[in-house]
C-alpha positions in Angstrom: 19.4 241.3 -93.2 18.0 239.2 -90.1 14.5 240.3 -91.2 15.1 239.7 -94.8 15.9 236.3 -93.8 13.6 235.5 -91.8 11.0 236.7 -94.8 12.7 234.4 -97.0 12.2 231.4 -94.4 8.5 232.2 -94.1 7.9 232.5 -98.0 9.6 229.3 -98.2 7.5 227.9 -95.8 4.2 229.6 -97.4 5.4 228.4 -100.5 5.8 224.6 -99.5 2.3 224.7 -98.0 1.0 225.9 -100.9 2.8 223.3 -103.3 1.6 220.6 -100.8 -1.5 221.8 -101.0 -1.6 222.1 -104.7 -0.5 218.5 -105.2 -3.1 217.2 -102.6 -5.7 219.3 -104.7 -4.5 217.6 -107.7 -4.4 214.3 -106.1 -8.1 214.8 -104.8 -9.4 215.8 -108.7 -7.7 212.6 -109.9 -9.5 210.8 -107.7 -13.0 212.0 -108.1 -12.3 211.8 -111.9 -11.8 207.9 -111.3 -14.7 207.5 -108.9 -17.0 209.4 -112.0 -15.6 206.8 -114.5 -16.5 204.0 -112.0 -19.9 205.4 -111.2 -20.7 205.8 -114.6 -19.7 202.0 -115.8 -21.7 201.0 -112.5 -24.7 203.0 -114.1 -24.1 201.5 -117.8 -23.9 198.1 -115.8 -27.2 198.7 -114.0 -28.7 199.6 -117.7 -27.6 196.4 -118.9 -29.4 194.4 -115.9 -32.6 196.2 -116.3 -32.8 195.3 -119.9 -31.9 191.7 -119.5 -34.3 191.4 -116.4 -37.3 192.9 -118.9 -36.2 190.6 -121.2 -36.5 187.5 -119.6 -39.9 188.6 -117.9 -41.1 188.9 -121.5 -39.7 185.4 -122.2 -41.2 184.0 -119.2 -44.4 185.2 -120.0 -43.9 183.8 -123.6 -43.1 180.5 -121.5 -46.0 180.4 -119.8 -48.5 181.3 -122.7 -46.7 178.2 -124.3 -47.4 176.1 -121.3 -50.9 176.9 -121.3 -51.0 176.1 -125.4 -50.1 172.5 -124.7 -52.0 170.3 -126.4 -53.1 166.2 -126.6 -54.5 166.2 -129.5 -53.6 164.6 -132.9 -51.8 167.1 -134.9 -51.1 169.6 -132.2 -47.5 168.5 -131.2 -45.9 171.3 -132.6 -47.3 172.9 -129.0 -44.8 170.7 -127.2 -41.9 171.5 -129.3 -43.1 175.3 -128.7 -43.4 175.0 -124.9 -40.0 173.3 -124.5 -38.5 175.8 -126.6 -40.1 178.4 -124.5 -39.1 177.2 -121.2 -35.5 176.6 -122.5 -35.3 180.5 -123.6 -36.7 181.9 -120.6 -34.1 179.6 -118.4 -31.4 181.3 -120.7 -32.3 184.6 -120.2 -32.9 184.2 -116.5 -29.4 182.8 -116.4 -27.9 185.7 -118.5 -30.2 188.1 -116.1 -28.2 186.6 -112.9 -25.0 186.9 -114.6 -25.4 190.5 -115.5 -26.8 191.3 -111.6 -23.5 189.6 -110.5 -21.3 191.8 -112.7 -23.5 194.9 -111.7 -22.8 194.3 -107.9 -19.1 193.8 -108.9 -19.4 196.9 -110.6 -21.3 198.8 -107.7 -18.5 197.9 -105.4 -16.0 198.9 -107.8 -17.6 202.6 -107.8 -18.3 202.7 -103.9 -14.7 202.0 -103.4 -13.7 204.7 -105.9 -16.1 207.2 -104.3 -14.8 206.3 -100.9 -10.9 207.0 -102.1 -12.2 210.3 -103.8 -13.5 211.5 -100.6 -10.4 210.5 -98.4 -8.1 212.3 -100.7 -11.0 215.5 -101.0 -10.4 215.2 -97.0 -6.7 215.5 -97.3 -7.0 218.2 -99.5 -8.9 220.2 -97.3 -6.6 219.9 -94.7 -3.4 220.8 -97.0 -5.9 223.7 -97.8 -6.2 224.8 -94.4 -2.7 224.2 -93.2 -1.2 226.7 -96.4 -4.2 229.0 -95.7 -2.7 229.1 -91.6 0.7 229.7 -92.8 0.3 232.4 -95.4 -2.4 234.4 -92.0 0.5 233.5 -90.0 3.3 235.4 -92.2 1.4 238.2 -92.9 0.7 237.1 -96.3 -1.9 238.2 -98.9 -4.1 234.8 -98.5 -6.4 235.4 -101.4 -5.2 232.5 -103.3 -5.2 230.2 -100.4 -8.9 231.2 -99.4 -9.6 230.4 -102.9 -7.5 227.2 -102.9 -9.8 226.0 -99.4 -13.3 227.0 -101.1 -11.9 225.0 -104.4 -11.0 222.2 -101.7 -14.2 222.2 -99.5 -16.7 222.3 -102.5 -14.7 218.9 -104.0 -14.9 217.1 -100.9 -18.7 218.1 -101.0 -18.5 216.7 -104.2 -17.2 213.6 -103.2 -19.1 213.3 -100.0 -22.1 212.8 -102.4 -20.1 210.5 -104.6 -19.9 208.2 -101.8 -23.9 208.6 -100.9 -24.9 207.9 -104.3 -22.5 204.5 -104.8 -23.6 203.9 -101.8 -27.4 204.2 -103.0 -26.3 202.4 -106.2 -25.1 199.2 -104.7 -27.7 198.6 -102.1 -29.8 198.9 -105.5 -27.3 196.7 -107.1 -28.0 193.9 -104.5 -31.4 194.2 -104.4 -31.4 193.5 -108.4 -29.4 190.3 -107.5 -31.6 189.2 -105.4 -34.5 189.4 -107.9 -32.1 187.8 -110.7 -31.8 184.9 -108.5 -35.5 184.5 -107.8 -36.4 185.3 -111.6 -33.9 182.5 -112.0 -35.8 179.9 -109.8 -39.2 180.9 -111.2 -38.2 180.3 -114.6 -36.7 177.1 -113.9 -39.6 175.7 -111.9 -41.8 176.8 -115.0 -39.3 174.9 -117.2 -39.8 171.7 -115.3 -43.4 172.1 -115.1 -43.3 172.4 -118.8 -41.5 169.4 -118.9 -43.3 167.4 -116.6 -46.6 168.0 -119.0 -44.8 167.2 -122.3 -43.4 164.1 -120.9 -47.0 163.5 -119.6 -48.4 164.3 -123.4 -45.8 161.9 -124.7 -46.4 159.0 -122.2 -50.0 159.4 -123.0 -49.4 158.8 -126.9 -47.3 156.3 -126.2 -49.6 154.3 -123.8 -52.7 155.2 -126.8 -50.1 153.8 -129.2 -49.3 150.7 -127.4 -52.9 149.8 -126.7 -53.8 150.5 -130.4 -51.3 147.9 -131.2 -52.4 145.5 -129.0 -55.9 145.7 -130.2 -54.9 145.5 -133.8 -53.2 142.0 -132.9 -55.8 140.7 -130.9 -58.3 141.7 -134.3 -55.2 140.1 -136.8 -55.1 137.0 -134.6 
């Protein structure tokens, strides 16, 4: 009777440890799924920022071309309108690029936070699986299931660690993207300002020419 009671108690301990390990493994799986989702969200944000970067670069090139095409010749006034519109379009795109890059950094940080949470949960799962295996071994039980659970927990731990590495790299890249976006906005703004200065100069020159012509006409009329 005493031996049976002891066996029942050890079985209960092994069962409790297995339950704890199973719950920890389930928590780790949920945390890893959340990390995977956050990673996918960050990747989508990276793609959006990359796309906006390309579009902005193209509009800056177009604005530069329009700036070079500004002409003060009579009949070429449309070149001023086109240049100013192109400059503004480049600035608008650059602002959107900064917005997208800022969102990217936020999403990348969320991804890293989720990855760290998954790693923490995976570490706990490994510890609990080790405890369960130790209990089963000490109780002279068949440890096949406990060993399999530990192997799975360690594999999940490796996956979680890789998620942290990947998310850290993604955040580094995201911060670099934001730096580039801000520099691109500065470049677009400078170009737009240069275009505005040129068109203002052309308008001033035309106004001066018109005023001189009016003065000449007045003298001639007198």
